[in-house]
Every structure is written in C-alpha cells, then in structure tokens.
Steps between C-alpha positions, in 0.01 A plus 500: 500500500136564606527550877125564535431148369725350775371718785253225589797276580626721780449356853155587633363647174295194409354486847390865486359457146291205617370703793390778266317252273308352796400848615367610152121465462301508165312825426156341511542414868558854625155504650590207726740705712818418313772755428559575131845419360733782430851530360583768754409558861373839614599678815230632732402862444502487119880502454647381174525118450821305581648291215439124518788247491445427130563867419836522685825493305676166572849639453426785738375256761792257465758778503375604841469152652770466776552135404731396218317421177648360180324377188677263261366322194589214268719196558806727547317702760575827327444808709174676428474721806672580830333733753678778683552293817676228300738741323568679829605168654702349215548779241368565149472210256456511120149420384489196272820342638486134614476459876800264525739779414302809583360388840798334674337543839223256399762260367694510830182433691424196281174641373556449124403127511192608700406743223527216248276286714236770540503570127452128419242415763303825504488478882641754745791411725637669815850491647524626856771713656787492255794732573576711191836652396395836647507342842126503556264207513201461273210261451448452125167415343514405129160516325427405134380792290363528145402242243635352178821653370477779754523270798725626778561490873431774750759500780375660820758532786411606853772628732502271806840604635364593845318165526802308381731675746257438785479134399879475486527655846249247629695215340825634646336516844379144465844388389654663806244336726570165337874547532455593865284192560744273318798645691316456831392150403851388404660664804263308727576167332816312614800640314675164536336172594635317801672180400396194707747215535262231372301695241578685181263795443428759231231763463384761252263794505339667194292817557187544296551680171199732512524847645527501882408128502768403747344291774589338829659168402786390720715200595766418755738226614578490874754267660362396838810325636545135576498431126138611454383759243183707473369595158221751443321653205202737506288741305336815634182585308504835326752714313741783551700635791236403761511134407882504498503667845265241650712227340810640670332495840381142457839382380672659798246341732555156342874522569432599861250216555731256328764566768253359752529167309123447513307249289381641165132527600588699811706744296203555268273549801721781622523650150122495467454718809778734390350540152172615655686756712697635202190555282162343564417544130818335372534123461792285394565139409805318635670162524745438782702177487784343702749247367674266744774291334465232766135444408538548121162673499359845443255602777283789393190707564308701238286811541297502180811456283555279195621145563871416524617279215757225573681291240667188641822340377304297245343807338151451646331828600244527777303787654508570871134600502389457861458656745424852379339773711364842403731794418674702765297787636166319502520378864298234679678197353728239655770411250645148481831359383551230241805332351632371170807282438813681385772240489837513322457576131170687549408849384226719651348813344320780686344769281243780484189515284659721234686193374192285433193727488373623161176683413408249231600185689381317810741514792523121524607491137780744576620287792481188282715674238752589770504134615583387148773760470649396839495130399730583206716762671842369593816664621577722797236709680574819306470312170171347610375841619577664165345216302176515697475877443560460128255212467232715661553772239603771747628805312585857605143592398344235726194646674571362851792458738673165499709353782649151487707314760667173404676269747682174440612230741807369314566127475863477606738219412872432500733728699224761535284256696782460756452863600137440605459238773267413782536299820237446775481332843196420711569618855371215718541448871581758766817688584709244311361643176727806532838314482363277229397812295850651548668179384267480198565863401877457539503192276285662233702824493821301481367298206407822328861610545430833661791701642578433868367840617168460319481139620535608864252783467246262340536250782460775761186639333357149476561441868331826606195453276449141610543594870242778457253257339557237769436756775209692355353278229306177479539190281527420219837668453722498195837639401561589135826609339504644151772644288477693176769657285481810720409406855461245778151479653425337836134452600333336800125431510281395794135470590465821709381815320650749746760696302829578674629854526837641565537647846774624722576258783602634842837384645323266742272334242573137414320516166396750235831527319454240227316712241729796578803282425347374176414856394858608571685228312261446206448720195121494562246317713123482529197295596156423362195294576462185293172415323425186702561672833830562670789716396830504317809689620784545254831677446731526202865562428634653180765283340839660435548548128873429498500195722461145384155416636375282218588179332 
C-alpha cells in the first residue's frame, strides 16, 4: 500500500497543506514584499534546512504517534498497517487478514459496521469513549482513505481513559446526590396516609428521572377530629436536597398549623410568612383543603397551585379554579377560601405540575387531558391514582417530579349505610335546653344500639358541652350527633367565637369543670371557629371493635 498517498487523509494534514498553499507567492511578485516559497525552512544563522512535511516518512511518523492507528482496505477490511501503539495495546496482527477475525477488539466494540458505513459513504465517523478489551477507553475516528480498488479506512483511536474515569466519577457523584435527595424526599413524605372515617384516600409520588432532578413535591392527609379531614399538596420550586429540605419544613409546619383547626386561607397565610423566613429566594405552591362530612363540601385555599379536579357521582368533572393567590414566599397577599361540592360518590384529585405540564403542550391542554382521564377513571382511589399517572405518560424517565392525591367520598348503601348516621337538635330556650338535649342524646344513642357504658358517657359529654355553650355562648345553638364505623362524635355550635380552654378549677369554684370532664372521658376533644362567626366544640369516643354497636 502507498502510505504517502494517504498521508493527506490524516487528521490535520489537509488543513496544514491548505495553509502552505495560501502562504506561497508566485516568483514574479517577489519585489512586492512577499516571501518566496520553499520546500524547506531555514534556521537563523545559516544552519542546514529542516525537512518539510512532504519529505517525512509516513510510517516513521505513524509508528511514533501515541494514538492507536490502523489502516484497513477493501470490503473485508483487511489489515494494511498497525502502528506500534496499536500492537502494544492489542498485540501483533497478521497483515492482509480480514478485520472480523484478526481485530476482535474492533468487533467487540461494534466498530465493524461503522467501517462498512465509512467505506460506502466516504464520510468520516467518530465514536466517543468506548471501553476496549484492554480496559482503557478510546475515542475512535474512522476516515475514508484511498480511491478505486485501493479504498480503505484509517482508524485513529485516542486514549480518553482519564476523561472517561473522571466523567464516571462525576456521574457516580450525581447518582449519590440524587439517591440522597430521593431518600430525603421519601422520608419526609408520609410513610402511611391517615385514614379518615368518611373518605377513602390514595397517593403516589414519582421522582424525576433525570440526574439529581428530585424536587420538593409533597402531600399529606391530616385528620382534624370531629370527622373533619385536612388534605394538602404542594410543590417547592427547584431541585435537589435543598428543595427537599424546604419541603420537609413546610410539611411539618402545615401539620402544626392544621392542629389549630384554622380555615384554609389562614393556614396559607401562616405558611407564606414561614416560607419567607426559611428562604427568601425559595417559593412554593400549595393547596390546603378541609373536608367536613356534615357539609359534603371541600373548603380550600390555593397559593399559586393548579386547580383541584372533582368528579361527581354522575361522572361530570369540574375545576375548582377560584380563588387562587400567589405562591408561598412572595408575601403581601391576603389569601381567600373557596369551596366545591364533594358529596357521596364524588372523587377529588390534587396534583402537582409534573403530571400535566409538558414542554410542547400548553398547561391548560394538560389539565384538560387530566379531566378527560378522570371522567373515565372508575374504581377505588388507588386504581384512579394509577390510571391518571399512566394516562399522563409518566415513566421512570419523566423529567419532573409527580405527586398525586386522590380522595373519594363513598356513596354508602345497605348495611354499610347504617354505620354512618347523623342526628341534630336546635337548642332553643334557656336552661330547659339542657335536659332536652340530654333526652335527645339518650334516645339517639339508644336507637343506635350503643353499649350501656358508651351510652352513658355520650349523654354525660352532651350535657357538659351543652351546659358550657349555654353559659358562655350565644344563640343560635345546635347539638349534632354523628356516628361512623369507628367513632361517636358529639358537637355543639353557638354564635360566640370565644374558644373554650381546659383549666384546673379550684375546690371552691362552681364552674370550670365541664371541659375537663369531657377531656377526661372522651378519646379526643377540640374546638374551632366556624366560617359564619361563632364556634364549634366537639368530642369523640372510639367505638369498641368487639361490641355490637351497629345494626
């Protein structure tokens, strides 16, 4: 083979040859200040000339190149030449042998089809950072060489082991950071969702599939007592451990504020101030909602979050769009609460933007697609949750975090409906309202066939709550009894917004023991202000599992 003929194909040779041509001037222009062309450059001081590139021996040059060089020709890619670096890396190979058998290292790297492609197209191809059988990594450049029957391919391999190892160390570091962020994220999410009496809930979280893309999505279900349930979902802007840490602080704060049993907009107002204290440069979106089975509605407030979707028992889906305030951490905004019906047979979906936002699609189109998927999604909350995630095309390689919270208010019938009952009495008149309330409670608890001990405790708690309301509250007053499959709930509302507190009465005090008695005999008690003004004071008793307290 004529190596000199192919020397022009080596990387950089054509560029240097072109540069020499541009610098060569015709002899008749020497008087114009140009430099005459020469095939050798002279050193200063009259030393002997250095040989030009065209006069160098190609084999001598290639044998000393630290990169791996192989020259193959013909459709079988028969070996024409291997430089010293190549044979040092992979051993001697017989000249004239086909590459498929004589160069197994290229076969293992999958380069033989690439040689075919270069030979056919006449265009160079590069394959970056392939790990060879000798354990080192190379970047291979395959360049067409020769013409006609002498066509071949020049394989030029650069050792990039150090770069490949550095890249692998970087990827390993990113994987560790991602695993740390995912572990932190999952540990800060609820390990098990609380199970309200009147709702069925399910949730899922999918971290983003790109490196270190884990974000600050979170959700929670909080039982407030008295049959009410708080539901929250949020999304901290940003990625990585920092976003997960901020999410954890906000989620903890939500649970603390929820125990105050405040309206949704007041909870968001508190969270807004806290978010600014945590990190003035970090913002988050959030929806906080409260479900009251007595009202069959979902009262909510939104801080820049996507709208809740609700499907009623007939399959109609609606958005709970208003009101929506700015994200948490922006400050200077008064949030407001809204409501949406959530009666028996309804399903509500709270979600983060990773479920509906796509780079090539408008956000409203994503929400509309989710509405259509929800309209056709039947079954339990976990089934609905999984179907919505699948319909949105969420995969392990999804580029954003996804959190979804699904809640259903079951439509109960038959024997199951007997385990969920309500009874209410308007407390009219003066002191005579107390004995009337006791008689009403006794009759209701007897009809519900509670055990004698639970019956007596329920009547006593009713008496104390009503007496407290008559003494410290204002009309209108109302007594409500509610039973579920797990507990008995007694609630008294009145028009005064002063919340009672448990205190220790002195021996000579004639009052101040009612709430203490209720707190002692009941499983839990609490109070809250009602939206229209006034307050509600409640207590609940857990039903014994082995006793006959049902139908």
